[in-house]
N, C-alpha and C positions, 0 to 999 in steps of 0.2 A: 107713501106718507106725505100728507100736506106739508109744505115747507113755507117759511116766511119768504117773502120776495127778495131776490138777491140782486142788488143793485150792481151796476158795472164796476163802480169804484169802492174802495175801502173807505170806511168812515175815517175822517181826519181829525175829529174832535169828539169829546164825550157828549156834547150837545147833540151831535148828529147821531151818535149811538142811542141816546135817549129817544130821539124822534123816530128812529127806525124801529125801536122795540116798544113804543108807546102803547100800541094796540094790545100788547100781551102782558104788559107790566102791571102788577098789582099795586096800583097807587090810589085806589079808591079808599078815602079816609072813612067812609061809612063802614067799611068792613074791618076797620082797625080797632085798636083797643081803647076802651074808655076808662079814664082814671082821673080822679079829682075834678070831674066835670069837663075834662078835655078829651076829645077823640083823636088819638094819634094814628098816623098812616101805618099800614101793615109793616111788620119788622122785615128788615133786610140785613144781611150779614155786614159787619163793619168792614170798611176798606182796609183797616189796619190788621185784621185777623190774618194769621199765617196762611199761606197756601196749604191746602189739605188741612184745614184747621181741625178736623176730627182725628188727625194723626199726631199724637203727642208722644215723642220718644221718651225713653227713661230719663227722668230727671230734667226733662226739658232740653236736653243736649241736642243741637242741631236745629232747633226751631228758628233761631235767629237767621239762618240761611234762607228760611222760606218766608221771611217777612216781605210783604209787597213794597213797591216803591212808594215813597212819601213825598209830598210837595208837588205831585204831578196830577193832571186831570184824571179822575176816576169815575166809575159808575157801578152802582150795586143796586139789585133789585130781585124780586121774585117774579117769575113769568109763568103765566097760566097757558096751558095748551090741552086741548081735548084729547090728545094722544097719550097723555100721562095723567095718572090719578093725582099726583102731588105737584105743587109748583116746582119749577126749576129755580135753582139758586145761582144767579150769575153775577160776576164781578169782571169789570174791564179796567184797564189802565193804559194810558198812553205815555210811554217812556222811551228809552233809547233801545234800539234793536239789540245792543250787546247785553243790556241789563234784562230785557225780556227773555233772551235765551239763557242767561245765567240762571234766572229764577225757575225756568222749566227744568233745567238740569238739577237744581236744588230740590224741586218738587220730587223728581224721580228718585234721587238719593233718599229723600225723607221717607218714602214708603218702606224702605228697608229697616227702619227704626221704630216702626209702630209696635213696640214690645212691652209697654207698660199698661195695656188695656186687655186684660185676659178675656173679656167678653167680646173683643174684636178679633176678626180673623181676616187677614189679607188674602183674598181669594185669587185675585188677578191683577197684573200689571202688563200693559201692552203699549206699543207705539200707536200714536195717532197722527195720521198725515191725510188731511182732507181739505179741499178748497183753499189751498195755500197756507193752511195752519199746520204746524208741526209741534208735537209734544207727546204727551203720555196720557193714558187712561188708566185709572185705578178702581178696583171694586173691593169693598169690604163687606163682611156679614157680622151681625151681632145678634146676641140673645136679648130677650126682654126689650124689644123695640117698642112694644106697646104695653099699656097697662094690663092687658089680658095675657101677657107673657109670650105673645107672638115674636118671632124673630124678624129681622129686617136686614136690608142691603142698602148700600150707598155707592153710587159710581160718580167719579169726578174726572173731568177732562181738564188738564192744564196745558195750554198751548200758546205759541207765539206766532205772530205774522208781521214781520217788520217791527215797527214801533209799538204794535198792539200786543198786549198780554191779556190773556182770558183765563177765566176758571168757570166752569159750568158743572153743577152737581144735580143730581136727582136721586130719589130714594123710594123704597116701597117695602111693605111687610109681607111675610108669608107665614104659614103655620108653623108652630113650635115643633122643633125636631126635624123639620124638612129642609129642603135646599131651595134657593132662589130660583125662580122660573127664569129662563133666558129671554122670554118674550118682553117683560118690562125693561130688561137691559137694552135689547135691540131697539124698542120703541123710544126709550130715553135718549139713546145714542143718536137716533134719527132726528129727534127734535133738537137736541143740543147742537148737532151738526148744522141744522137749518138756521139756528140762531148765529152760529159762528159765520155761516155764509152770508147772512143778512148784514153783519157788521163788517166782515172782511172783504165782501164783494167778490168779483170773479177772480179766481187765482191767477189769470194772466195779467191783471191790472196791477200797477205799482202799489205797494203797501205804503201807508202814511209815514211821513218823516217825522212827525211830531211838532212841526212848525206851522201848523194851520193857523190862520188868522182868526181864532175864536176867542171869546172872552175868557174861557177857562185857561187857554194857553197864555194869554197876556197876563192874567192875575197870577198864574203860577210862576211866571218869569219875574214878577214884581215882588215876590216874597223876599224879605231881606235876608242877608247871610246870617247863619246862626250866631255868629260872633257878636252881633249888635245886642243881644240879650244878656250877655254876660261871659265869664270865662269858661273855657272847656266845654262849650255847648256842642252837642252832637245829637243825632237821631236816637230815640229810645232804642235800646238794644233789647229790652225785654217786651215780649209780645203782650204781656198783660197790663192793662191800664193801671191797675191798683197799685203797682209797685212805684210808679212816679206820679201818682195822683195824690198830692199831699193832704187835700181836704176832701177826698172822696167825692168828687163832683163828676160822676159818670153819666149824668143825665143826658148828655148829648148822644152818647152811644146807645143808651137805652131807648132813645126816642128818635133814632136816625130816621130821616125822611127817605124811604126807599124810592127808587127810579129817578132820583134827582142827581144830575151831574155835580161832582163835588171835587174839592181838593183838600186834603188833610195833611197836616205834618205836626209831629210831636217831637220836642227838643228837651234834653235834659243836661244839666251841668251845674253852673252856679245857681240857677233857678230852673223851674220846670215851666215849660211853655207848650201850649197846644193852639194850632191854627186851623180853623175850618172855614171853608167857603161853599155855599150851596147855591146852585142855579136852578130856581124854581120856575114852574111854568107861568105863574102869575103873581100879582102883588098879595092877594088874599093868602094863598098858600105860603108865601114867603114870610108873612107876618105871623102865621101860625107856627112855622118852624122857628122863627126868630125868638118868639116868647117861650118856647119849650127848652131852649138851650140853657137858660139860667138856672143856677142851682138854688138860690135863695130868693123867693119871690116877694120877701118883705112881710111885715106884720099883717096878720089877717088873711094872707094869701096861701095858696097851696104850694108852698116852696119846700125844699129839702127833700125831694122824692127819693134821692139816692142815699141819704144819710140820716142818722138820728142825732140831732144837735143837743139832746137833753144833757148829755155829760160833757159837751164842749166848754171850754173855758175861753170866753171872749175877752180880749185885751182892749183897753182903751177905746179902740174903734169898734162900734157896734155894726152888725151887719146891716147893709144899706143897699137898696136898689133905687137908682135915680135916673131921671131922663138924661139922655146923652146925645149930643149933636156934634159932628165933625166933618166939615165940608159936605159932601153929598150923603153922608151916612147919618141915619136917624135911628135911635133905639134906646137902649138902657145900659147902664154900667153898674156892676155889682161888686161891692167891696166888703171884706170881712178879715178879722185877724182872730185865729182860733187855735186851740189845741194845746196840749202840753209841749208840743214840738215848736211852739211860737212860729206858726206859719201864717203869712199873709196871702190873700188871694184877691186878685182883680180879674174881672172878665167883662168884656164888652160884647153885647149882642146887638148888632145893627144890620140895617138893610139900606140898599139903594135900589129902588124899583123892585124887581124880583130877585136880586142878588143878596144873599144873607152872609154876613161875616160874623163868626164867633171867635174871639181871641181870649185866651186864658193864661195868666201869669201867676205863678205861685212861688214864693221865696221866703227866706227866713226873716222874721220880724226884728230880730236884734233887740236893742233897748228902745227903739223908737219905731213902732209898728206904723204910725202915721207916715214917717219918712219912707219906709219900705213901700207903702201903698202908693206914695207919690211916684216912687221910681217905677213900679209896675205900671201905673197909669201912663207915664211918659213913654215907656216902651211900646205899649199897645197903641198909643195915639200915633207913634212914629210909623208903625206898621200900617195903620189905616191911611195915613197920608200917602204912603207908597202905593197903596192899592187904589186910592181914589182916582187916579188918572189912567188906570189899567182896565181894560175890558169894556171900553165905551162909556 
């Protein structure tokens, strides 16, 4: 099987991961989805989705243990290879070796709880130990994979190597009533292993420590402690964005820019906060990604792609999108107060060269929505100031 080149050393940053996989990544916007006159890059699985996201246990129990690390450099993309019919779905994170190992263990335990999908059958769970990566591989089959009623199979490897955590998945369909052929499984495993080898390097070389002097590492370290946003702030414990997204602003996940190194963190407590940083290959793609993040594009523009605002009750402060500049950051700020729950929403979408920062703050309006919006704006501005001197 043709394999990707295997460097001597493991990748020490998500920027380096993106560079090693650039030739196989599906980042061609021309093949993406066109909506509202804008063409989006091909879809890639969110960095926030649980490991083995296709495996949902009964009543959601145990999914929290499989939530990936947040606030650390990550990479998500679809990779094309002639050896497999469908693209591989890959995600990588640079975290601590202890956390990477813990999440591999959680993924293995999670396969034992795939019991609320009667159309899914867990066919196989095996150890994975190749090129310095250690983890597990799971295979599931399901009925009605295609509109024609064919069945299908999905295989996923979850593995760790030092501070690197990886998830690689591939899938294929087969005739209804039949069994999955072993050849696609073996071919997919070979390609997945070559991807892991390309990122992890020779197994005799040291694994990354997570302290590489990269822009992503510096910005991740510059994120403020959760407590600066309010009381009892902590990472979102629920894997679904909708539970803590108070004004249904899921546009960022829907339009995620695949194959771009990224940092994402979501916090919930006194208020709801989301922080995203993207490292794009050039300023043009960075500006495209920056503009797609906003929920409300303003009067006469194609905004609100994720929500229907016809029934929203806007208070005192009408939805606005205005130019915004802070230090090296240039972009827009979005403000609105809406809904029967009296929620205020502030989001800034800015960039510095080819680095995009999207920050979203949502909290209660109280009796003075304008004051709540000022509080949200101040909190996000403080975070931008911290990030301004990080990452070059």
